C-alpha positions in Angstrom: -42.8 228.8 157.2 -44.4 232.2 157.5 -42.9 233.2 161.1 -39.6 232.9 161.8 -37.8 233.9 165.3 -34.5 235.8 164.7 -31.9 236.4 167.3 -29.4 239.1 167.6 -26.4 238.7 170.1 -25.1 242.3 170.7 -21.6 241.6 172.5 -18.2 242.9 173.7 -15.0 241.4 172.7 -11.7 241.2 174.0 -8.0 239.8 173.0 -8.8 236.5 173.7 -10.4 234.4 171.2 -11.4 231.8 173.5 -13.3 234.1 175.7 -15.3 235.8 172.6 -16.4 232.4 171.2 -17.4 231.2 174.4 -19.2 234.5 174.9 -20.5 234.1 171.4 -22.2 230.5 172.2 -23.3 231.3 175.4 -25.3 234.3 173.6 -26.4 231.6 170.8 -27.8 229.4 173.7 -29.6 232.2 175.4 -31.2 233.2 172.0 -32.1 229.4 171.4 -33.6 229.4 175.0 -36.0 232.4 174.2 -36.9 230.7 171.1 -34.7 231.7 168.3 -34.7 230.1 165.0 -31.6 231.9 163.4 -29.2 233.4 165.3 -26.7 236.1 164.0 -23.4 237.1 165.4 -21.4 240.3 164.8 -18.7 241.1 162.6 -15.6 239.6 163.6 -16.8 238.7 166.8 -13.8 236.1 167.7 -11.7 238.9 168.5 -11.2 242.8 168.7 -11.9 245.0 166.1 -8.0 244.9 164.6 -8.6 246.9 161.5 -7.8 250.1 163.6 -4.4 249.4 162.9 -2.0 248.2 160.2 -0.4 245.2 161.6 1.0 242.3 160.1 0.6 240.1 162.9 -2.8 240.4 163.0 -3.1 238.1 160.1 -2.3 235.3 162.6 -6.2 235.7 163.9 -7.2 234.4 160.1 -8.7 230.7 160.1 -9.9 228.1 157.2 -13.9 228.0 156.4 -14.8 225.4 156.9 -12.4 225.2 160.1 -12.7 224.8 163.6 -14.5 227.6 164.5 -17.6 226.4 161.7 -17.0 222.7 163.3 -17.6 224.0 166.6 -20.4 226.3 166.0 -22.1 223.4 163.7 -22.1 221.1 166.8 -23.6 224.1 168.6 -26.4 224.3 165.7 -27.4 220.7 165.8 -27.7 220.9 169.8 -29.9 223.7 169.8 -31.5 223.3 166.4 -30.6 226.7 165.4 -29.0 228.4 162.3 -26.0 230.0 163.4 -25.0 233.0 160.6 -21.1 233.5 161.9 -18.9 236.3 160.9 -15.0 235.3 160.5 -11.5 236.7 159.7 -10.6 234.0 156.8 -7.4 232.7 155.7 -8.1 231.1 151.9 -4.3 231.0 151.0 -1.0 232.3 151.9 -1.2 235.4 151.6 -5.0 236.0 150.6 -7.5 237.0 153.2 -11.3 237.7 153.5 -14.0 239.2 155.6 -16.4 236.0 155.5 -19.4 235.3 156.9 -20.5 231.4 157.4 -23.9 230.4 157.7 -24.4 227.1 159.4 -28.0 225.0 159.2 -30.3 224.0 162.0 -28.9 220.6 161.7 -25.3 221.6 161.8 -24.7 221.5 158.1 -22.3 223.8 156.8 -24.0 225.9 153.8 -21.5 228.1 152.8 -20.0 231.5 152.9 -20.4 234.9 151.8 -17.5 237.4 151.3 -17.3 240.9 152.2 -17.8 242.7 148.6 -17.4 246.2 149.9 -13.8 246.5 151.7 -13.3 250.1 153.3 -10.6 252.2 154.3 -11.1 255.2 156.5 -9.0 256.1 159.6 -9.2 253.2 162.2 -10.8 251.1 159.9 -8.3 250.0 157.4 -9.9 246.7 156.1 -8.1 247.1 152.7 -5.1 246.3 154.7 -6.3 242.9 155.5 -9.0 241.7 153.1 -9.2 241.0 149.6 -13.0 242.0 148.1 -15.4 239.0 148.1 -14.9 237.0 144.7 -18.1 234.8 145.4 -20.9 237.2 144.1 -24.1 238.1 146.3 -25.3 234.8 148.0 -28.7 233.4 149.3 -28.9 230.6 151.6 -31.8 228.1 152.1 -32.0 227.3 155.8 -34.6 225.3 157.5 -36.4 228.2 158.4 -36.1 231.1 155.6 -34.0 231.9 152.7 -31.6 234.6 154.0 -29.4 236.7 152.7 -26.1 237.8 154.1 -24.2 241.4 153.5 -21.6 242.6 155.8 -21.0 246.1 157.5 -19.7 248.2 154.8 -21.9 246.5 152.3 -24.5 248.1 154.7 -24.3 251.2 152.6 -24.8 250.5 149.0 -28.7 249.8 147.6 -27.1 247.7 144.6 -25.8 244.9 147.3 -29.3 244.6 148.8 -31.5 244.6 145.6 -29.4 242.2 144.1 -29.3 239.8 147.0 -33.1 240.6 147.5 -33.6 239.6 143.8 -31.8 236.2 144.3 -35.1 235.5 146.4 -33.9 236.3 150.1 -36.6 236.8 152.7 -34.4 238.4 155.3 -31.3 240.3 155.0 -28.9 239.9 157.8 -26.1 242.4 158.1 -23.1 241.2 160.8 -21.7 244.6 161.6 -18.2 246.4 163.9 -18.9 250.3 163.2 -18.2 253.0 166.1 -17.8 256.5 167.2 -14.7 258.0 168.1 -14.8 258.6 171.8 -13.5 262.7 170.2 -16.5 263.2 168.9 -19.6 265.1 170.0 -22.9 263.6 170.3 -24.6 265.8 167.6 -21.9 263.9 165.1 -22.5 260.8 167.1 -26.4 260.7 166.4 -26.2 261.9 162.8 -24.0 259.1 162.0 -26.2 256.5 163.9 -29.3 257.6 162.1 -27.9 257.8 158.6 -26.7 253.8 159.4 -29.9 252.9 160.6 -31.9 255.1 157.9 -30.0 253.4 154.9 -30.6 249.9 156.0 -34.0 250.5 156.5 -34.5 251.9 153.1 -33.2 248.7 151.8 -36.0 247.3 153.9 -38.8 249.5 152.0 -37.1 249.3 148.8 -37.4 245.5 148.6 -40.0 244.7 150.7 -37.9 242.3 152.9 -37.1 242.5 156.7 -33.5 243.7 157.6 -31.7 242.3 161.0 -28.9 244.4 161.7 -26.4 243.5 164.6 -23.6 245.6 166.3 -20.8 245.2 168.7 -20.6 247.1 171.7 -17.6 248.5 174.1 -14.2 250.6 174.1 -11.6 249.6 171.8 -8.5 250.9 170.4 -7.3 252.1 174.0 -10.8 253.8 174.5 -10.6 255.8 171.3 -13.6 254.0 170.0 -16.9 253.1 171.3 -18.7 251.0 169.2 -21.8 252.1 169.1 -24.2 248.6 169.4 -28.0 250.2 168.5 -28.6 246.4 166.7 -32.3 246.8 165.1 -34.7 244.9 163.0 -36.8 246.7 160.1 -40.1 245.2 158.7 -40.4 245.2 154.9 -41.8 249.1 155.1 -38.9 250.3 157.1 -40.7 250.4 160.7 -38.2 249.3 163.6 -39.5 245.9 165.5 -36.6 246.2 167.7 -33.8 248.9 168.4 -30.8 247.4 170.9 -28.9 249.9 173.3 -25.8 252.0 172.4 -23.6 250.6 175.4 -24.9 247.1 176.7 -24.7 243.9 176.0 -27.7 242.3 174.9 -29.4 238.7 173.5 -32.8 239.4 171.6 -35.1 237.6 170.1 -37.6 239.1 167.5 -40.3 237.4 165.4 -40.5 238.4 162.0 -43.6 237.3 159.4 -42.1 236.7 156.1 -45.3 236.6 154.4 -45.1 240.2 155.0 -43.2 240.7 151.9 -45.9 239.6 149.5 -48.3 242.1 151.1 -45.8 245.1 151.0 -44.7 244.4 147.4 -48.3 244.1 146.2 -49.3 247.2 147.7 -46.1 249.0 147.3 -45.4 247.2 143.7 -41.8 248.9 143.6 -40.5 245.5 142.1 -43.1 245.5 139.7 -42.5 248.8 138.1 -38.7 248.8 137.6 -37.2 249.8 134.6 -34.8 247.3 134.1 -33.9 248.3 130.6 -32.7 251.8 131.9 -30.2 250.7 134.5 -27.4 250.0 132.3 -25.6 253.0 133.2 -25.5 251.9 136.7 -22.3 250.0 136.1 -20.4 252.7 135.4 -17.9 254.3 137.7 -19.3 257.8 137.0 -21.5 259.1 134.2 -19.1 261.6 132.7 -20.6 264.5 130.2 -17.7 264.3 127.7 
């Protein structure tokens, strides 16, 4: 199938897991009604972004994957005949947790999960307190409508992650995300940060000749100190924006992608052909020292 319709559910969250899950399912239904075949939810959509603090009680938000939420979403996916990409807080074992995205096929089948590889630790983003780095490697999922790659938020900044996932055959890269501005920042800083975030992901589209779909949350959280900046977007394989969302409004959007464009762009701009894989060994070093 060359043309694929993807749905983006950009929403705000509350402290009530059931309300958030209900809103997400409503978004999936709305996207499906608009013709979506693959629907992507934002990072950790069942809760507020709890990594703003290091609090042991937040581990109670974690769940098994597969588990109750993926079972429920599987029923929704089968009913609507859509693929669902769902970012969840995974409890792998006692004292072992991951930031994980599950992929459910259009017949409700659980296809597997990707565990976030790059874990940030910044003010208000204390993810290393909660999440063990992923150990499943980079993943692609052969869904009914396309072969997709899934990466998560902080992974967005790493060209190596996008490259490897593309080399594994991903036709579309999906990035569930939770990123925002401190409300104390000035507009110039906000604009620069958002532009950098969008630019690096559009660069992944260009370098790899694939569509990129990034889905972020909106809303004020952390007692009003953080405004999640939304701005969900879709880029074609040459970095052209096909859609850009609002910075403060909940939106359910469907965008049609022609995944055959990958062959066209890779043929005319043969970055994949001209890769010098024999020269890339130094990339595995932490830093290349002179001595």
